[in-house]
PDB file of N, CA, C and O in Angstrom:
ATOM      1  N   MET A   1       0.853  -1.174   0.000  1.00  0.00           N
ATOM      2  CA  MET A   1       0.000   0.000   0.000  1.00  0.00           C
ATOM      3  C   MET A   1       0.899   1.237   0.000  1.00  0.00           C
ATOM      4  O   MET A   1       1.923   1.280   0.682  1.00  0.00           O
ATOM      5  N   THR A   2       0.495   2.234  -0.775  1.00  0.00           N
ATOM      6  CA  THR A   2       1.281   3.447  -0.906  1.00  0.00           C
ATOM      7  C   THR A   2       0.408   4.667  -0.679  1.00  0.00           C
ATOM      8  O   THR A   2      -0.657   4.793  -1.285  1.00  0.00           O
ATOM      9  N   LEU A   3       0.846   5.561   0.184  1.00  0.00           N
ATOM     10  CA  LEU A   3       0.168   6.824   0.454  1.00  0.00           C
ATOM     11  C   LEU A   3       0.440   7.776  -0.699  1.00  0.00           C
ATOM     12  O   LEU A   3       1.581   7.904  -1.144  1.00  0.00           O
ATOM     13  N   ILE A   4      -0.618   8.457  -1.193  1.00  0.00           N
ATOM     14  CA  ILE A   4      -0.413   9.416  -2.279  1.00  0.00           C
ATOM     15  C   ILE A   4      -1.130  10.726  -1.981  1.00  0.00           C
ATOM     16  O   ILE A   4      -2.097  10.772  -1.221  1.00  0.00           O
ATOM     17  N   PHE A   5      -0.629  11.785  -2.599  1.00  0.00           N
ATOM     18  CA  PHE A   5      -1.250  13.099  -2.513  1.00  0.00           C
ATOM     19  C   PHE A   5      -1.500  13.695  -3.892  1.00  0.00           C
ATOM     20  O   PHE A   5      -1.994  14.818  -3.994  1.00  0.00           O
ATOM     21  N   SER A   6      -1.167  12.958  -4.966  1.00  0.00           N
ATOM     22  CA  SER A   6      -1.408  13.455  -6.325  1.00  0.00           C
ATOM     23  C   SER A   6      -1.636  12.285  -7.270  1.00  0.00           C
ATOM     24  O   SER A   6      -1.281  11.144  -6.974  1.00  0.00           O
ATOM     25  N   VAL A   7      -2.238  12.595  -8.412  1.00  0.00           N
ATOM     26  CA  VAL A   7      -2.467  11.574  -9.439  1.00  0.00           C
ATOM     27  C   VAL A   7      -1.134  11.023  -9.934  1.00  0.00           C
ATOM     28  O   VAL A   7      -0.993   9.818 -10.138  1.00  0.00           O
ATOM     29  N   ALA A   8      -0.165  11.901 -10.125  1.00  0.00           N
ATOM     30  CA  ALA A   8       1.148  11.456 -10.608  1.00  0.00           C
ATOM     31  C   ALA A   8       1.779  10.454  -9.653  1.00  0.00           C
ATOM     32  O   ALA A   8       2.355   9.457 -10.091  1.00  0.00           O
ATOM     33  N   GLN A   9       1.676  10.708  -8.350  1.00  0.00           N
ATOM     34  CA  GLN A   9       2.210   9.761  -7.366  1.00  0.00           C
ATOM     35  C   GLN A   9       1.486   8.428  -7.465  1.00  0.00           C
ATOM     36  O   GLN A   9       2.115   7.375  -7.365  1.00  0.00           O
ATOM     37  N   GLY A  10       0.180   8.460  -7.660  1.00  0.00           N
ATOM     38  CA  GLY A  10      -0.589   7.223  -7.792  1.00  0.00           C
ATOM     39  C   GLY A  10      -0.171   6.413  -9.004  1.00  0.00           C
ATOM     40  O   GLY A  10      -0.036   5.192  -8.925  1.00  0.00           O
ATOM     41  N   LEU A  11       0.032   7.087 -10.121  1.00  0.00           N
ATOM     42  CA  LEU A  11       0.457   6.392 -11.333  1.00  0.00           C
ATOM     43  C   LEU A  11       1.850   5.800 -11.189  1.00  0.00           C
ATOM     44  O   LEU A  11       2.100   4.676 -11.622  1.00  0.00           O
ATOM     45  N   MET A  12       2.757   6.557 -10.581  1.00  0.00           N
ATOM     46  CA  MET A  12       4.116   6.037 -10.379  1.00  0.00           C
ATOM     47  C   MET A  12       4.109   4.847  -9.431  1.00  0.00           C
ATOM     48  O   MET A  12       4.823   3.869  -9.649  1.00  0.00           O
ATOM     49  N   ALA A  13       3.296   4.931  -8.373  1.00  0.00           N
ATOM     50  CA  ALA A  13       3.219   3.821  -7.428  1.00  0.00           C
ATOM     51  C   ALA A  13       2.656   2.574  -8.109  1.00  0.00           C
ATOM     52  O   ALA A  13       3.156   1.469  -7.899  1.00  0.00           O
ATOM     53  N   ALA A  14       1.617   2.755  -8.924  1.00  0.00           N
ATOM     54  CA  ALA A  14       1.022   1.617  -9.628  1.00  0.00           C
ATOM     55  C   ALA A  14       2.025   0.995 -10.595  1.00  0.00           C
ATOM     56  O   ALA A  14       2.133  -0.229 -10.682  1.00  0.00           O
ATOM     57  N   LYS A  15       2.752   1.832 -11.314  1.00  0.00           N
ATOM     58  CA  LYS A  15       3.750   1.318 -12.254  1.00  0.00           C
ATOM     59  C   LYS A  15       4.896   0.616 -11.536  1.00  0.00           C
ATOM     60  O   LYS A  15       5.535  -0.272 -12.099  1.00  0.00           O
ATOM     61  N   ALA A  16       5.157   1.017 -10.283  1.00  0.00           N
ATOM     62  CA  ALA A  16       6.216   0.384  -9.499  1.00  0.00           C
ATOM     63  C   ALA A  16       5.745  -0.909  -8.848  1.00  0.00           C
ATOM     64  O   ALA A  16       6.535  -1.621  -8.227  1.00  0.00           O
ATOM     65  N   GLY A  17       4.444  -1.214  -8.993  1.00  0.00           N
ATOM     66  CA  GLY A  17       3.944  -2.485  -8.481  1.00  0.00           C
ATOM     67  C   GLY A  17       3.049  -2.414  -7.260  1.00  0.00           C
ATOM     68  O   GLY A  17       2.687  -3.451  -6.703  1.00  0.00           O
ATOM     69  N   ALA A  18       2.679  -1.205  -6.825  1.00  0.00           N
ATOM     70  CA  ALA A  18       1.785  -1.095  -5.663  1.00  0.00           C
ATOM     71  C   ALA A  18       0.442  -1.749  -5.986  1.00  0.00           C
ATOM     72  O   ALA A  18      -0.091  -1.581  -7.083  1.00  0.00           O
ATOM     73  N   ILE A  19      -0.090  -2.482  -5.041  1.00  0.00           N
ATOM     74  CA  ILE A  19      -1.387  -3.138  -5.222  1.00  0.00           C
ATOM     75  C   ILE A  19      -2.511  -2.195  -4.803  1.00  0.00           C
ATOM     76  O   ILE A  19      -3.572  -2.173  -5.427  1.00  0.00           O
ATOM     77  N   PHE A  20      -2.279  -1.422  -3.757  1.00  0.00           N
ATOM     78  CA  PHE A  20      -3.243  -0.447  -3.263  1.00  0.00           C
ATOM     79  C   PHE A  20      -2.575   0.913  -3.166  1.00  0.00           C
ATOM     80  O   PHE A  20      -1.406   1.015  -2.794  1.00  0.00           O
ATOM     81  N   ILE A  21      -3.326   1.963  -3.503  1.00  0.00           N
ATOM     82  CA  ILE A  21      -2.859   3.322  -3.253  1.00  0.00           C
ATOM     83  C   ILE A  21      -3.882   3.990  -2.348  1.00  0.00           C
ATOM     84  O   ILE A  21      -5.084   3.752  -2.469  1.00  0.00           O
ATOM     85  N   SER A  22      -3.394   4.828  -1.439  1.00  0.00           N
ATOM     86  CA  SER A  22      -4.262   5.445  -0.433  1.00  0.00           C
ATOM     87  C   SER A  22      -4.139   6.964  -0.436  1.00  0.00           C
ATOM     88  O   SER A  22      -3.190   7.512   0.124  1.00  0.00           O
ATOM     89  N   PRO A  23      -5.096   7.645  -1.066  1.00  0.00           N
ATOM     90  CA  PRO A  23      -5.095   9.102  -0.972  1.00  0.00           C
ATOM     91  C   PRO A  23      -5.629   9.536   0.391  1.00  0.00           C
ATOM     92  O   PRO A  23      -6.673   9.055   0.830  1.00  0.00           O
ATOM     93  N   PHE A  24      -4.925  10.432   1.054  1.00  0.00           N
ATOM     94  CA  PHE A  24      -5.354  10.968   2.347  1.00  0.00           C
ATOM     95  C   PHE A  24      -6.274  12.156   2.088  1.00  0.00           C
ATOM     96  O   PHE A  24      -5.812  13.293   2.003  1.00  0.00           O
ATOM     97  N   LEU A  25      -7.552  11.901   1.964  1.00  0.00           N
ATOM     98  CA  LEU A  25      -8.515  12.925   1.573  1.00  0.00           C
ATOM     99  C   LEU A  25      -8.636  14.047   2.590  1.00  0.00           C
ATOM    100  O   LEU A  25      -8.694  15.214   2.203  1.00  0.00           O
ATOM    101  N   GLY A  26      -8.676  13.732   3.865  1.00  0.00           N
ATOM    102  CA  GLY A  26      -8.806  14.757   4.893  1.00  0.00           C
ATOM    103  C   GLY A  26      -7.637  15.714   4.884  1.00  0.00           C
ATOM    104  O   GLY A  26      -7.819  16.922   5.041  1.00  0.00           O
ATOM    105  N   ARG A  27      -6.431  15.187   4.700  1.00  0.00           N
ATOM    106  CA  ARG A  27      -5.242  16.040   4.665  1.00  0.00           C
ATOM    107  C   ARG A  27      -5.278  16.962   3.449  1.00  0.00           C
ATOM    108  O   ARG A  27      -4.921  18.136   3.545  1.00  0.00           O
ATOM    109  N   LEU A  28      -5.706  16.431   2.312  1.00  0.00           N
ATOM    110  CA  LEU A  28      -5.809  17.265   1.116  1.00  0.00           C
ATOM    111  C   LEU A  28      -6.844  18.364   1.318  1.00  0.00           C
ATOM    112  O   LEU A  28      -6.612  19.515   0.951  1.00  0.00           O
ATOM    113  N   ASP A  29      -7.983  18.011   1.901  1.00  0.00           N
ATOM    114  CA  ASP A  29      -9.020  19.004   2.175  1.00  0.00           C
ATOM    115  C   ASP A  29      -8.499  20.082   3.136  1.00  0.00           C
ATOM    116  O   ASP A  29      -8.850  21.254   3.001  1.00  0.00           O
ATOM    117  N   ASP A  30      -7.663  19.686   4.105  1.00  0.00           N
ATOM    118  CA  ASP A  30      -7.096  20.639   5.067  1.00  0.00           C
ATOM    119  C   ASP A  30      -6.283  21.738   4.383  1.00  0.00           C
ATOM    120  O   ASP A  30      -6.284  22.885   4.830  1.00  0.00           O
ATOM    121  N   ILE A  31      -5.595  21.388   3.306  1.00  0.00           N
ATOM    122  CA  ILE A  31      -4.761  22.379   2.626  1.00  0.00           C
ATOM    123  C   ILE A  31      -5.493  23.052   1.461  1.00  0.00           C
ATOM    124  O   ILE A  31      -4.893  23.800   0.688  1.00  0.00           O
ATOM    125  N   GLY A  32      -6.788  22.779   1.345  1.00  0.00           N
ATOM    126  CA  GLY A  32      -7.593  23.439   0.326  1.00  0.00           C
ATOM    127  C   GLY A  32      -7.635  22.742  -1.015  1.00  0.00           C
ATOM    128  O   GLY A  32      -8.165  23.292  -1.980  1.00  0.00           O
ATOM    129  N   ALA A  33      -7.088  21.542  -1.096  1.00  0.00           N
ATOM    130  CA  ALA A  33      -7.135  20.766  -2.337  1.00  0.00           C
ATOM    131  C   ALA A  33      -8.285  19.768  -2.229  1.00  0.00           C
ATOM    132  O   ALA A  33      -8.302  18.962  -1.298  1.00  0.00           O
ATOM    133  N   PRO A  34      -9.245  19.797  -3.154  1.00  0.00           N
ATOM    134  CA  PRO A  34     -10.375  18.869  -3.057  1.00  0.00           C
ATOM    135  C   PRO A  34      -9.920  17.422  -3.269  1.00  0.00           C
ATOM    136  O   PRO A  34      -9.563  17.028  -4.379  1.00  0.00           O
ATOM    137  N   GLY A  35      -9.937  16.647  -2.198  1.00  0.00           N
ATOM    138  CA  GLY A  35      -9.465  15.267  -2.239  1.00  0.00           C
ATOM    139  C   GLY A  35     -10.220  14.398  -3.220  1.00  0.00           C
ATOM    140  O   GLY A  35      -9.636  13.512  -3.844  1.00  0.00           O
ATOM    141  N   ILE A  36     -11.507  14.641  -3.362  1.00  0.00           N
ATOM    142  CA  ILE A  36     -12.307  13.811  -4.261  1.00  0.00           C
ATOM    143  C   ILE A  36     -11.835  13.969  -5.705  1.00  0.00           C
ATOM    144  O   ILE A  36     -11.970  13.042  -6.502  1.00  0.00           O
ATOM    145  N   LYS A  37     -11.284  15.129  -6.048  1.00  0.00           N
ATOM    146  CA  LYS A  37     -10.764  15.345  -7.406  1.00  0.00           C
ATOM    147  C   LYS A  37      -9.568  14.434  -7.676  1.00  0.00           C
ATOM    148  O   LYS A  37      -9.356  14.011  -8.812  1.00  0.00           O
ATOM    149  N   LEU A  38      -8.791  14.134  -6.648  1.00  0.00           N
ATOM    150  CA  LEU A  38      -7.668  13.215  -6.802  1.00  0.00           C
ATOM    151  C   LEU A  38      -8.181  11.833  -7.178  1.00  0.00           C
ATOM    152  O   LEU A  38      -7.634  11.190  -8.074  1.00  0.00           O
ATOM    153  N   ILE A  39      -9.215  11.379  -6.509  1.00  0.00           N
ATOM    154  CA  ILE A  39      -9.780  10.068  -6.821  1.00  0.00           C
ATOM    155  C   ILE A  39     -10.357  10.053  -8.228  1.00  0.00           C
ATOM    156  O   ILE A  39     -10.163   9.087  -8.965  1.00  0.00           O
ATOM    157  N   GLU A  40     -11.063  11.111  -8.610  1.00  0.00           N
ATOM    158  CA  GLU A  40     -11.615  11.194  -9.963  1.00  0.00           C
ATOM    159  C   GLU A  40     -10.497  11.182 -11.010  1.00  0.00           C
ATOM    160  O   GLU A  40     -10.589  10.478 -12.015  1.00  0.00           O
ATOM    161  N   GLY A  41      -9.458  11.954 -10.770  1.00  0.00           N
ATOM    162  CA  GLY A  41      -8.347  12.027 -11.712  1.00  0.00           C
ATOM    163  C   GLY A  41      -7.622  10.704 -11.846  1.00  0.00           C
ATOM    164  O   GLY A  41      -7.337  10.258 -12.957  1.00  0.00           O
ATOM    165  N   TYR A  42      -7.323  10.072 -10.721  1.00  0.00           N
ATOM    166  CA  TYR A  42      -6.649   8.774 -10.787  1.00  0.00           C
ATOM    167  C   TYR A  42      -7.559   7.748 -11.433  1.00  0.00           C
ATOM    168  O   TYR A  42      -7.102   6.903 -12.203  1.00  0.00           O
ATOM    169  N   GLY A  43      -8.853   7.819 -11.121  1.00  0.00           N
ATOM    170  CA  GLY A  43      -9.817   6.875 -11.708  1.00  0.00           C
ATOM    171  C   GLY A  43      -9.829   6.938 -13.224  1.00  0.00           C
ATOM    172  O   GLY A  43      -9.929   5.905 -13.886  1.00  0.00           O
ATOM    173  N   GLN A  44      -9.729   8.135 -13.783  1.00  0.00           N
ATOM    174  CA  GLN A  44      -9.686   8.281 -15.240  1.00  0.00           C
ATOM    175  C   GLN A  44      -8.447   7.614 -15.822  1.00  0.00           C
ATOM    176  O   GLN A  44      -8.541   6.908 -16.826  1.00  0.00           O
ATOM    177  N   PHE A  45      -7.290   7.827 -15.207  1.00  0.00           N
ATOM    178  CA  PHE A  45      -6.070   7.166 -15.668  1.00  0.00           C
ATOM    179  C   PHE A  45      -6.144   5.662 -15.462  1.00  0.00           C
ATOM    180  O   PHE A  45      -5.649   4.894 -16.287  1.00  0.00           O
ATOM    181  N   TRP A  46      -6.759   5.242 -14.367  1.00  0.00           N
ATOM    182  CA  TRP A  46      -6.889   3.816 -14.050  1.00  0.00           C
ATOM    183  C   TRP A  46      -7.663   3.108 -15.148  1.00  0.00           C
ATOM    184  O   TRP A  46      -7.297   2.010 -15.566  1.00  0.00           O
ATOM    185  N   ILE A  47      -8.739   3.740 -15.615  1.00  0.00           N
ATOM    186  CA  ILE A  47      -9.569   3.154 -16.668  1.00  0.00           C
ATOM    187  C   ILE A  47      -8.834   3.158 -18.008  1.00  0.00           C
ATOM    188  O   ILE A  47      -8.813   2.144 -18.706  1.00  0.00           O
ATOM    189  N   THR A  48      -8.238   4.279 -18.368  1.00  0.00           N
ATOM    190  CA  THR A  48      -7.637   4.411 -19.696  1.00  0.00           C
ATOM    191  C   THR A  48      -6.278   3.728 -19.836  1.00  0.00           C
ATOM    192  O   THR A  48      -5.867   3.407 -20.951  1.00  0.00           O
ATOM    193  N   THR A  49      -5.576   3.503 -18.732  1.00  0.00           N
ATOM    194  CA  THR A  49      -4.248   2.887 -18.830  1.00  0.00           C
ATOM    195  C   THR A  49      -4.212   1.465 -18.295  1.00  0.00           C
ATOM    196  O   THR A  49      -3.150   0.844 -18.275  1.00  0.00           O
ATOM    197  N   ASP A  50      -5.331   0.946 -17.869  1.00  0.00           N
ATOM    198  CA  ASP A  50      -5.435  -0.430 -17.365  1.00  0.00           C
ATOM    199  C   ASP A  50      -4.498  -0.686 -16.179  1.00  0.00           C
ATOM    200  O   ASP A  50      -3.848  -1.729 -16.107  1.00  0.00           O
ATOM    201  N   GLN A  51      -4.435   0.273 -15.254  1.00  0.00           N
ATOM    202  CA  GLN A  51      -3.634   0.103 -14.039  1.00  0.00           C
ATOM    203  C   GLN A  51      -4.289  -0.951 -13.139  1.00  0.00           C
ATOM    204  O   GLN A  51      -5.508  -1.116 -13.163  1.00  0.00           O
ATOM    205  N   LYS A  52      -3.502  -1.641 -12.369  1.00  0.00           N
ATOM    206  CA  LYS A  52      -4.012  -2.696 -11.495  1.00  0.00           C
ATOM    207  C   LYS A  52      -4.200  -2.252 -10.044  1.00  0.00           C
ATOM    208  O   LYS A  52      -4.934  -2.900  -9.297  1.00  0.00           O
ATOM    209  N   ALA A  53      -3.555  -1.169  -9.634  1.00  0.00           N
ATOM    210  CA  ALA A  53      -3.645  -0.723  -8.238  1.00  0.00           C
ATOM    211  C   ALA A  53      -5.059  -0.259  -7.914  1.00  0.00           C
ATOM    212  O   ALA A  53      -5.693   0.432  -8.711  1.00  0.00           O
ATOM    213  N   GLU A  54      -5.538  -0.639  -6.759  1.00  0.00           N
ATOM    214  CA  GLU A  54      -6.867  -0.237  -6.314  1.00  0.00           C
ATOM    215  C   GLU A  54      -6.751   0.940  -5.358  1.00  0.00           C
ATOM    216  O   GLU A  54      -5.736   1.111  -4.683  1.00  0.00           O
ATOM    217  N   ILE A  55      -7.811   1.753  -5.310  1.00  0.00           N
ATOM    218  CA  ILE A  55      -7.839   2.943  -4.471  1.00  0.00           C
ATOM    219  C   ILE A  55      -8.510   2.619  -3.144  1.00  0.00           C
ATOM    220  O   ILE A  55      -9.619   2.087  -3.118  1.00  0.00           O
ATOM    221  N   ILE A  56      -7.836   2.941  -2.043  1.00  0.00           N
ATOM    222  CA  ILE A  56      -8.427   2.855  -0.711  1.00  0.00           C
ATOM    223  C   ILE A  56      -8.327   4.253  -0.104  1.00  0.00           C
ATOM    224  O   ILE A  56      -7.266   4.651   0.379  1.00  0.00           O
ATOM    225  N   ALA A  57      -9.425   4.988  -0.129  1.00  0.00           N
ATOM    226  CA  ALA A  57      -9.427   6.353   0.401  1.00  0.00           C
ATOM    227  C   ALA A  57      -9.349   6.293   1.926  1.00  0.00           C
ATOM    228  O   ALA A  57     -10.046   5.501   2.561  1.00  0.00           O
ATOM    229  N   VAL A  58      -8.498   7.136   2.504  1.00  0.00           N
ATOM    230  CA  VAL A  58      -8.323   7.178   3.955  1.00  0.00           C
ATOM    231  C   VAL A  58      -8.400   8.608   4.449  1.00  0.00           C
ATOM    232  O   VAL A  58      -8.362   9.547   3.654  1.00  0.00           O
ATOM    233  N   SER A  59      -8.508   8.778   5.751  1.00  0.00           N
ATOM    234  CA  SER A  59      -8.582  10.089   6.402  1.00  0.00           C
ATOM    235  C   SER A  59      -9.782  10.886   5.908  1.00  0.00           C
ATOM    236  O   SER A  59      -9.680  12.085   5.651  1.00  0.00           O
ATOM    237  N   ILE A  60     -10.915  10.210   5.777  1.00  0.00           N
ATOM    238  CA  ILE A  60     -12.148  10.871   5.315  1.00  0.00           C
ATOM    239  C   ILE A  60     -12.800  11.524   6.537  1.00  0.00           C
ATOM    240  O   ILE A  60     -13.123  10.851   7.515  1.00  0.00           O
ATOM    241  N   ARG A  61     -12.987  12.832   6.465  1.00  0.00           N
ATOM    242  CA  ARG A  61     -13.556  13.560   7.598  1.00  0.00           C
ATOM    243  C   ARG A  61     -14.971  14.056   7.340  1.00  0.00           C
ATOM    244  O   ARG A  61     -15.696  14.361   8.286  1.00  0.00           O
ATOM    245  N   SER A  62     -15.372  14.142   6.091  1.00  0.00           N
ATOM    246  CA  SER A  62     -16.732  14.572   5.763  1.00  0.00           C
ATOM    247  C   SER A  62     -17.138  13.962   4.436  1.00  0.00           C
ATOM    248  O   SER A  62     -16.293  13.502   3.668  1.00  0.00           O
ATOM    249  N   LEU A  63     -18.405  13.961   4.177  1.00  0.00           N
ATOM    250  CA  LEU A  63     -18.900  13.422   2.911  1.00  0.00           C
ATOM    251  C   LEU A  63     -19.433  14.507   2.034  1.00  0.00           C
ATOM    252  O   LEU A  63     -19.892  14.234   0.925  1.00  0.00           O
TER     253      LEU A  63
END
């Protein structure tokens, strides 16, 4: 499992063999970056590039 804060980090982790990537949504929201956009962005690359790493969102503080 690899902690990520950007789509680029998620893609690099997946290419390096990570099985799970974990965006820290609450931390991103704390600094004013919409965490859900990270999941959407990685999801688009995941679909179009056939990445195998799965997303496990963590540090969720609100819905």
